[in-house]
KEVEXVEX-277560 format. One record per residue (C-alpha): x, y, z. Coordinates in steps of 0.5 Angstrom, whole numbers, padded with zeros to 4 digits, always signed. Layout:
N
XYZ
...
***
This chain:
55
-0044+0054-0108
-0045+0047-0105
-0050+0045-0100
-0046+0041-0096
-0047+0034-0094
-0053+0032-0089
-0048+0031-0083
-0045+0038-0084
-0052+0041-0085
-0054+0037-0078
-0048+0039-0075
-0049+0047-0077
-0056+0047-0075
-0055+0044-0068
-0049+0049-0067
-0053+0054-0069
-0059+0052-0064
-0054+0051-0058
-0051+0058-0059
-0058+0061-0060
-0060+0057-0053
-0054+0060-0050
-0055+0067-0052
-0062+0067-0050
-0060+0064-0043
-0055+0070-0042
-0061+0075-0044
-0066+0072-0039
-0061+0072-0033
-0059+0079-0035
-0065+0082-0036
-0071+0077-0036
-0076+0074-0032
-0075+0067-0032
-0082+0065-0029
-0085+0069-0035
-0080+0068-0041
-0078+0061-0040
-0082+0059-0047
-0077+0063-0051
-0072+0057-0049
-0077+0052-0053
-0075+0056-0060
-0067+0053-0060
-0070+0046-0058
-0075+0046-0063
-0069+0048-0068
-0065+0043-0066
-0070+0038-0066
-0072+0040-0074
-0064+0040-0075
-0064+0033-0073
-0070+0031-0076
-0068+0034-0083
-0061+0032-0083
***
């Protein structure tokens, strides 16, 4: 099984982080309390930064 090129891995990491952010925002709008739960949005941001860094 191939691991893909660094560009493909970076794109997959950013794609995953973007969808995670979308689902978390939808969940916060639907159920959550923004003032209390906003730090959870840092998870996909960190994920995206790691995928950019590691490439």
